[in-house]
C-alpha positions as CSV (number, residue, x, y, z in Angstrom):
1,M,-68.9,-43.1,-77.0
2,A,-69.5,-40.8,-74.1
3,R,-69.7,-42.0,-70.6
4,M,-73.2,-42.8,-69.3
5,S,-74.7,-40.7,-66.5
6,D,-76.2,-42.5,-63.5
7,W,-79.8,-42.4,-64.8
8,Q,-78.6,-43.6,-68.3
9,R,-76.8,-46.5,-66.7
10,E,-79.8,-47.4,-64.5
11,A,-82.1,-47.3,-67.6
12,H,-79.6,-49.5,-69.5
13,E,-79.5,-52.0,-66.6
14,A,-83.3,-52.2,-66.4
15,T,-83.7,-53.0,-70.1
16,R,-80.7,-55.3,-70.6
17,R,-81.6,-58.9,-71.3
18,E,-79.1,-61.7,-71.0
19,M,-79.3,-64.5,-73.6
20,W,-79.8,-67.1,-70.9
21,T,-82.0,-70.2,-70.9
22,L,-82.8,-73.0,-68.4
23,R,-81.8,-75.7,-70.9
24,G,-79.5,-75.9,-73.9
25,P,-76.1,-74.3,-74.6
26,N,-77.1,-70.9,-73.1
27,Q,-78.1,-72.4,-69.8
28,V,-76.9,-70.6,-66.7
29,V,-74.6,-72.8,-64.6
30,K,-72.7,-72.7,-61.4
31,V,-69.4,-74.6,-60.9
32,V,-68.4,-75.8,-57.5
33,R,-65.8,-78.3,-56.3
34,S,-66.7,-82.0,-56.3
35,G,-67.5,-83.3,-52.8
36,S,-69.2,-80.1,-51.6
37,I,-72.4,-80.6,-49.9
38,P,-75.3,-80.7,-52.4
39,T,-77.6,-77.7,-52.0
40,G,-80.8,-76.3,-53.3
41,V,-79.8,-72.7,-53.6
42,L,-76.5,-71.0,-54.7
43,G,-75.0,-67.6,-55.2
44,G,-71.6,-66.3,-56.3
45,Y,-70.2,-66.3,-59.8
46,I,-72.1,-67.9,-62.7
47,T,-71.5,-68.5,-66.4
48,V,-73.1,-70.1,-69.4
49,G,-72.8,-73.9,-70.0
50,K,-71.6,-73.7,-73.6
51,F,-68.3,-72.2,-72.5
52,L,-67.6,-75.4,-70.5
53,L,-68.2,-77.9,-73.3
54,N,-65.5,-80.5,-73.9
55,K,-63.4,-79.3,-70.9
56,T,-62.0,-81.2,-68.0
57,P,-62.3,-79.9,-64.4
58,A,-58.6,-78.8,-64.6
59,R,-59.3,-76.8,-67.8
60,I,-62.5,-75.3,-66.3
61,E,-60.5,-74.3,-63.2
62,S,-57.9,-72.4,-65.3
63,D,-60.5,-70.9,-67.7
64,L,-62.6,-69.6,-64.9
65,G,-59.6,-68.3,-63.0
66,L,-60.3,-70.4,-59.9
67,P,-57.6,-71.0,-57.3
68,K,-55.0,-73.6,-58.3
69,G,-56.2,-77.1,-57.2
70,Y,-59.8,-76.0,-56.5
71,L,-61.2,-78.6,-58.9
72,A,-58.4,-81.2,-58.4
73,D,-61.0,-83.7,-57.1
74,G,-63.5,-82.9,-59.9
75,A,-66.3,-80.5,-60.3
76,R,-70.1,-80.4,-59.7
77,I,-72.0,-78.3,-62.2
78,Y,-75.5,-77.0,-61.2
79,R,-78.2,-75.8,-63.5
80,F,-80.7,-73.2,-62.2
81,T,-84.4,-73.8,-61.8
82,R,-85.2,-70.2,-62.6
83,L,-83.3,-67.4,-64.3
84,P,-81.8,-64.7,-62.1
85,Q,-83.7,-61.4,-62.2
86,V,-81.9,-58.3,-63.3
87,S,-81.9,-57.0,-59.7
88,E,-80.2,-60.2,-58.5
89,Y,-76.9,-60.1,-60.4
90,D,-74.1,-57.9,-61.7
91,Y,-72.3,-58.4,-65.0
92,E,-68.6,-59.0,-64.3
93,L,-67.1,-58.9,-67.8
94,T,-65.2,-62.1,-68.6
95,A,-63.3,-64.6,-66.5
96,N,-60.2,-62.7,-67.6
97,F,-61.2,-60.0,-65.1
98,P,-61.3,-61.4,-61.6
99,D,-64.1,-59.8,-59.6
100,G,-64.9,-57.7,-62.7
101,L,-61.5,-55.9,-62.5
102,A,-58.4,-55.9,-64.5
103,Y,-55.8,-58.1,-62.7
104,H,-52.6,-56.5,-61.4
105,P,-50.3,-58.7,-59.3
106,A,-49.6,-56.0,-56.8
107,Y,-53.3,-55.4,-56.0
108,G,-55.2,-58.5,-57.0
109,D,-55.9,-61.6,-55.0
110,P,-53.2,-64.1,-56.0
111,R,-55.6,-67.0,-55.6
112,F,-57.9,-65.7,-58.4
113,L,-55.8,-65.2,-61.5
114,P,-57.2,-64.1,-64.9
115,G,-59.1,-66.8,-66.7
116,S,-60.4,-67.0,-70.3
117,R,-61.1,-63.8,-72.2
118,V,-64.1,-65.3,-73.9
119,I,-66.0,-66.8,-70.9
120,P,-68.6,-64.3,-69.6
121,Q,-69.2,-64.2,-65.9
122,W,-71.9,-62.7,-63.7
123,K,-72.0,-62.4,-59.9
124,I,-75.2,-63.1,-57.9
125,R,-75.5,-60.2,-55.5
126,Q,-74.6,-60.5,-51.8
127,G,-77.4,-62.1,-49.8
128,V,-79.2,-63.5,-52.9
129,Q,-79.6,-67.2,-53.5
130,I,-81.0,-68.7,-56.7
131,P,-82.7,-72.1,-56.7
132,V,-80.7,-74.9,-58.4
133,D,-81.6,-78.4,-59.5
134,A,-79.5,-80.4,-56.9
135,A,-80.7,-83.8,-58.1
136,G,-79.8,-83.0,-61.7
137,S,-76.3,-81.6,-61.1
138,L,-73.4,-83.0,-63.1
139,E,-70.5,-84.6,-61.3
140,L,-67.2,-84.4,-63.4
141,R,-64.4,-86.6,-62.2
142,P,-60.8,-85.4,-62.8
143,G,-60.0,-85.9,-66.5
144,Q,-63.7,-86.3,-67.4
145,I,-65.0,-84.0,-70.2
146,F,-68.1,-81.8,-69.8
147,P,-70.6,-83.4,-72.2
148,Y,-73.0,-81.5,-74.5
149,T,-75.8,-84.0,-73.6
150,W,-76.1,-82.6,-70.1
151,L,-77.0,-79.2,-71.5
152,A,-79.8,-80.6,-73.7
C-alpha cells in the first residue's frame, strides 16, 4: 500500500472511529498507581478495559510497559464519563511501542519498556483532560485480579 499524503492522512483521521464504549468490555480506561489523589479529569495514555481482565496490578504494569514497581502498591482504574473526541487523542499502536515508537535500548527511555503486543494504546493530547468517574474508580490491591463485573 502506498504511503498516504498529508490530506489523505487527515481525511482518514477525521473519519476513523474507535470501537470504544463507556460501559462493557470496550470501555475506555486509564490506569494510575494506587494511592494517587482521586481526580475528576485525566490525560495521558489510555487503553480498553477488556485487555486488563483477570490481570493483577503487577501483570498490568508489565503488559502496559509501565516503570518497574509503578503499580507495586496496587492500581486505580478510572472509567471515562464521555468518550474522547478524535481531535483529543492520538493512536499510539500497542503497548509494545512505548510512546508509539519501536523500542531501542540505546534511544528509548529505560523506564518505559515494551509491553504487550496486543494491548492497544492511545494518548490524550497535551493540555487535554477528559472527565472520569472518580467515585466509580476501581482500586486493585497487589495480587487482586481485575474483575469483569467492573466493566459491566
